[in-house]
C-alpha positions as CSV (number, residue, x, y, z in Angstrom):
1,M,-33.8,45.1,108.5
2,P,-34.1,48.6,106.9
3,R,-37.6,50.0,106.6
4,F,-38.6,52.3,103.8
5,A,-41.1,55.1,103.2
6,A,-42.3,55.7,99.7
7,N,-42.1,59.4,98.7
8,L,-45.5,60.1,97.3
9,S,-44.4,63.4,95.6
10,L,-42.1,61.4,93.3
11,M,-43.3,57.8,93.3
12,F,-46.6,56.4,92.1
13,N,-47.3,59.4,90.0
14,E,-49.3,57.2,87.7
15,V,-52.3,57.9,90.0
16,P,-53.6,61.1,91.8
17,F,-51.9,62.0,95.0
18,L,-54.5,60.7,97.4
19,D,-54.6,57.4,95.6
20,R,-50.8,56.9,96.0
21,F,-51.3,55.8,99.6
22,E,-53.1,52.7,98.5
23,A,-50.5,52.1,95.8
24,A,-47.7,52.3,98.2
25,A,-49.3,50.0,100.7
26,R,-50.1,47.5,98.0
27,A,-46.4,47.6,96.9
28,G,-45.4,46.6,100.5
29,F,-44.3,49.9,102.0
30,E,-45.0,50.5,105.7
31,A,-44.7,54.2,105.6
32,V,-44.9,57.2,103.3
33,E,-43.4,60.7,103.1
34,F,-43.9,63.6,100.7
35,L,-42.9,67.1,100.1
36,F,-46.1,69.0,101.0
37,P,-49.6,67.9,101.9
38,Y,-51.1,71.4,101.9
39,E,-53.2,71.1,98.7
40,H,-55.4,68.6,100.6
41,P,-57.3,68.9,103.9
42,P,-55.4,67.3,106.8
43,E,-58.4,65.0,107.4
44,A,-58.2,63.6,103.9
45,V,-54.5,62.8,104.2
46,A,-55.1,61.2,107.6
47,E,-57.9,59.1,106.3
48,R,-55.7,57.6,103.5
49,L,-53.1,56.8,106.1
50,R,-55.6,55.0,108.3
51,A,-57.3,53.2,105.5
52,N,-54.0,51.8,104.3
53,G,-52.3,51.1,107.6
54,L,-49.4,53.5,106.8
55,V,-47.1,55.5,109.0
56,Q,-46.5,59.2,108.0
57,A,-42.7,59.4,108.3
58,L,-42.0,63.0,107.2
59,F,-43.2,66.1,105.3
60,N,-41.9,69.6,104.9
61,M,-43.2,72.8,106.5
62,P,-44.7,75.3,104.0
63,P,-41.8,76.6,101.8
64,G,-43.3,79.8,100.5
65,D,-44.2,80.0,96.8
66,F,-42.7,76.7,95.7
67,A,-44.3,76.8,92.3
68,G,-42.8,80.3,91.9
69,G,-39.3,79.1,92.7
70,E,-39.1,79.7,96.5
71,R,-37.4,76.8,98.4
72,G,-38.2,77.7,102.0
73,L,-38.2,80.9,104.0
74,A,-36.1,80.2,107.1
75,A,-32.9,82.0,106.0
76,L,-34.8,85.0,104.7
77,P,-34.8,87.7,107.4
78,E,-37.9,89.5,106.1
79,R,-40.1,86.4,106.0
80,F,-40.0,85.3,109.7
81,E,-43.7,86.0,110.3
82,E,-44.4,83.6,107.4
83,V,-42.1,81.0,108.9
84,K,-44.2,81.2,112.1
85,A,-47.5,80.9,110.3
86,G,-46.1,77.9,108.4
87,V,-45.1,76.2,111.6
88,D,-48.7,76.5,112.8
89,T,-50.0,75.1,109.5
90,A,-47.6,72.2,109.7
91,L,-48.7,71.4,113.2
92,R,-52.3,71.1,112.1
93,Y,-51.3,68.5,109.6
94,A,-49.0,66.8,112.1
95,E,-51.8,66.5,114.6
96,A,-54.0,64.8,111.9
97,T,-51.4,62.5,110.5
98,G,-49.4,61.6,113.6
99,V,-46.1,62.5,111.9
100,R,-43.1,62.9,114.3
101,R,-40.6,64.6,111.9
102,L,-41.0,67.9,110.1
103,H,-38.4,69.4,107.8
104,L,-37.8,73.2,107.7
105,M,-36.5,74.3,104.4
106,A,-33.9,77.0,104.5
107,G,-34.5,78.9,101.3
108,L,-32.4,80.5,98.6
109,A,-29.8,82.7,100.3
110,D,-26.0,83.2,100.6
111,P,-24.7,81.0,103.5
112,A,-21.9,83.6,103.9
113,D,-24.4,86.4,104.6
114,P,-24.6,87.0,108.4
115,R,-28.2,88.2,108.1
116,A,-29.2,85.0,106.5
117,R,-27.3,83.0,109.1
118,D,-28.9,84.8,111.9
119,A,-32.4,84.5,110.4
120,Y,-31.9,80.8,109.8
121,R,-30.7,80.2,113.4
122,E,-33.7,82.2,114.8
123,A,-36.2,80.3,112.6
124,V,-34.8,76.9,113.5
125,A,-34.8,77.7,117.2
126,Y,-38.4,79.1,117.0
127,A,-39.8,76.2,115.0
128,A,-38.1,73.6,117.2
129,G,-39.5,75.2,120.4
130,R,-42.9,75.5,118.9
131,I,-43.2,71.8,117.9
132,A,-41.4,70.3,120.9
133,P,-44.4,70.0,123.1
134,S,-46.0,67.8,120.5
135,G,-43.1,65.4,120.6
136,I,-42.0,66.3,117.0
137,D,-38.4,66.5,115.8
138,L,-37.3,69.4,113.5
139,L,-35.1,68.2,110.7
140,L,-32.5,70.2,108.8
141,E,-31.4,68.9,105.3
142,P,-28.4,69.9,103.4
143,I,-29.3,70.0,99.7
144,N,-26.8,70.0,96.8
145,G,-26.6,73.0,94.5
146,R,-26.9,71.0,91.3
147,N,-30.5,70.2,92.1
148,M,-31.3,73.3,94.0
149,P,-28.9,76.2,93.0
150,G,-28.5,78.8,95.6
151,Y,-29.9,76.8,98.5
152,F,-28.7,78.2,101.8
153,L,-28.0,74.9,103.6
154,N,-25.6,73.1,101.3
155,D,-23.1,71.5,103.6
156,F,-23.4,68.6,106.0
157,G,-20.7,70.0,108.3
158,A,-22.5,73.3,108.6
159,A,-25.8,71.6,109.4
160,A,-24.1,69.4,112.1
161,G,-22.4,72.4,113.5
162,L,-25.6,74.3,114.0
163,I,-27.4,71.3,115.5
164,R,-24.6,70.9,118.0
165,D,-24.3,74.6,118.8
166,L,-28.1,75.0,119.4
167,G,-28.1,71.9,121.6
168,L,-31.9,71.5,121.2
169,P,-32.8,67.8,121.6
170,N,-35.5,67.8,118.9
171,V,-33.3,69.4,116.2
172,K,-31.8,66.7,114.0
173,L,-30.1,66.0,110.7
174,Q,-32.0,64.8,107.7
175,F,-29.3,62.7,106.0
176,D,-30.0,62.3,102.3
177,L,-27.5,59.8,100.9
178,Y,-28.0,61.3,97.4
179,H,-27.2,64.8,98.5
180,C,-24.3,63.7,100.6
181,Q,-22.6,61.9,97.8
182,I,-23.0,64.8,95.4
183,L,-21.9,67.4,98.0
184,H,-19.0,65.5,99.7
185,G,-18.7,61.9,98.8
186,D,-17.3,59.5,101.5
187,V,-20.9,58.8,102.5
188,T,-20.2,55.8,104.8
189,M,-17.7,57.7,107.0
190,R,-20.1,60.7,107.3
191,L,-22.9,58.4,108.3
192,R,-20.7,56.9,111.0
193,A,-19.6,60.3,112.3
194,L,-23.0,62.0,112.1
195,M,-25.3,59.2,113.1
196,P,-25.9,60.5,116.7
197,L,-27.5,63.6,115.1
198,V,-29.5,61.8,112.4
199,G,-33.3,62.0,112.6
200,H,-34.2,60.7,109.2
201,V,-32.5,59.2,106.1
202,Q,-33.4,59.5,102.4
203,T,-32.0,57.7,99.4
204,A,-31.8,57.9,95.6
205,S,-29.2,56.8,93.1
206,V,-26.4,59.1,92.0
207,P,-26.2,60.7,89.5
208,G,-29.6,60.1,88.0
209,R,-31.8,60.3,91.2
210,H,-33.5,57.1,90.2
211,E,-34.0,53.7,91.9
212,P,-31.4,52.5,94.5
213,G,-28.9,50.2,92.9
214,T,-28.8,52.0,89.5
215,G,-26.0,54.5,90.1
216,E,-22.5,54.9,91.4
217,M,-23.2,54.1,95.1
218,D,-23.5,50.7,96.7
219,D,-26.9,51.4,98.1
220,A,-27.4,47.9,99.5
221,F,-24.1,48.3,101.5
222,L,-25.3,51.7,102.8
223,F,-28.7,50.2,103.9
224,A,-26.8,47.5,105.7
225,E,-24.5,50.1,107.3
226,L,-27.5,51.9,108.6
227,D,-28.6,48.7,110.3
228,R,-25.1,48.2,111.7
229,L,-25.2,51.7,113.1
230,G,-28.4,51.1,114.9
231,Y,-30.6,53.4,112.8
232,D,-34.2,52.4,113.5
233,G,-36.1,55.0,111.5
234,F,-37.5,54.8,108.0
235,I,-35.4,55.4,104.8
236,G,-37.3,57.8,102.6
237,C,-37.3,56.8,98.9
238,E,-37.0,60.3,97.5
239,Y,-36.2,59.2,94.0
240,I,-37.6,59.7,90.5
241,P,-38.6,56.4,89.0
242,A,-36.9,55.8,85.7
243,G,-40.2,54.4,84.4
244,A,-43.4,53.1,85.9
245,T,-43.0,53.1,89.7
246,E,-44.0,49.4,90.3
247,A,-41.8,48.3,87.4
248,G,-38.7,49.7,89.2
249,L,-39.3,48.1,92.6
250,A,-37.0,45.1,92.1
251,W,-34.5,46.7,94.4
252,F,-37.2,46.7,97.2
253,A,-37.9,43.0,97.0
254,P,-35.4,42.0,99.8
255,Y,-36.9,44.6,102.2
256,R,-40.6,44.3,101.4
257,K,-42.8,43.6,104.4
258,A,-44.4,40.2,104.3
């Protein structure tokens, strides 16, 4: 049976961030993820997890000036020292929350630029090595250019190639069904081919990025396919509710924990 993590950056926005943990648990979620926890002390996030019996499935390492338009630093050669500092910051939150998966955002850069490619490879290798002693996986997520124009890592094949080439056991693929459909289509066959590399899965409908089951993909089939492929992690619900979050959870009823 698939297990789902509510994305608290996008869901339950009817209440303040720290109150979304309780809302997610009340709705039946076993786990949560979010983009960034860094506006709140790690102890405050950890306490909400404990109080609501939730698992922290994932969050992103610091992305630079996100509000100012930055979308990660890893592929920016001149920002490597900030990448290293961000890894240290993420580790403090990982220690508090018990998370075992961290996503390193690549940033806005030309994937054909050899300097950007070298910088990204160096940043990935550094971050993976730094977090490995803590038993944490580093995730790489291809993101489509419609939602994030100019993003460096915009191809599932390129991500898989780098993961295989590096050969680091804790570098894995963050497979977002939504991004895959927009970038490439043929999601099921890519899941089957890439499953040995997958460390985390996310979902949203295409094209609206709303609740599963409201777009062009057969989301229920894909969730069942993940079961058939032996995926035992959480599926992150990185979607934008079309209305009130709880009003749109009919899709979740078959999977809700008792």
